[in-house]
N, C-alpha and C positions, 0 to 999 in steps of 0.2 A: 814632450811631456801626450798623454792620451786623454781624449775627451772626461770631463768630472775628473781629475787626478788633482787641479784646484782647492776643488769643494772636497773632495779626501782629504786632502793634508790638512785641510782649514778643521776639518772635525778631529784630525787626530792632533790637532794642537790642541784645542778644546776638552779633548775627552782623555788619550793618552794612556789609555787599557782597555786597546781593541784585542778580540780576538783572532781578528784578521788585519790584515794591513797589504796591499797593494805594493809592486816596483815600481819602476818607471818606467815598464810596458807595459804597465796597467794590470797585469796579472794579480790575482789573488792569492794568498799563503796565511798560513797559520802566524799565528804571532806569541812565538814560544819563551816570548819575554813576559808575556802576561798569564799564561797556559803553565799549567801544572804537567801534561802529559801530551802529547800528540792526540786528539779526538780520536774517540772508534765512530764508527758508522754502523746503520742496517740496514739493509735495503727493504721496504715496505713490500706488500703482495701488490700494492697499484704502482709499485716503480719507483716512489718517491724515498728519496734516505731520509732518516734517524738520526741525527748526532748527537750521541755522547761528548760535552767538551766541561771538562774540569778548568776552573782557575786556581790561578794560584792562592796561597790563606794569606799571602803578607803584605797584598793590593790594599790602599789605603786612599782617601780623595786630600784634598791638602793641606784639609783640615783635622787630617790624622784618624777620621774615623772610616772603618773598614768597610771594602768593596765585598760584595759578595753575590750571592748569582741572580739574588731580586732586582738588583739593581740592572743588572744585565737585559733580564726578561722584561722588566718595565722598560726600558726604550726601546726592545727591539719592537715591542707592542703600540707603544706612543708611536714609532717613525713606518709600523706597517699598516695605520688607520687609513680608511679612503678620505680621509683629509688631508695626512699626509702623504699620500700617493698622488692624490690628486695632483697637489704643489708640486710632483716632479719626485719625490722618495719612495722608495723601495726597497726594505730592509728584508726582503724575502731570500733565504740563505741560498734557498734554492739558484738562486739566480747567478752565483758564485759559485755553488761547488756541485756541479755534477759530476755523475760517472765517467760522462766523456772528456773530462775537462784534464788539459795534463799534469 
């Protein structure tokens, strides 16, 4: 198991609809059970990437209410806050998917 894998396993158990997931070697992959299609990316002038991620339209919370893109944006913003990063979290997708990644 890779360092941090247990934390990620717990996260997957509590959320269930991650757009990415890691394998047993700690390599991240797109979670196609959550996504409507393979995400696309564009290289920006400064070398960073901008991803377009489309989630399936049939995703629901345990109470049956619909999950939409706003829920993902709120989660990323909350987990990218200075307080969350100081506590050891970082949801910057650039750390997971880079042009030089396998």
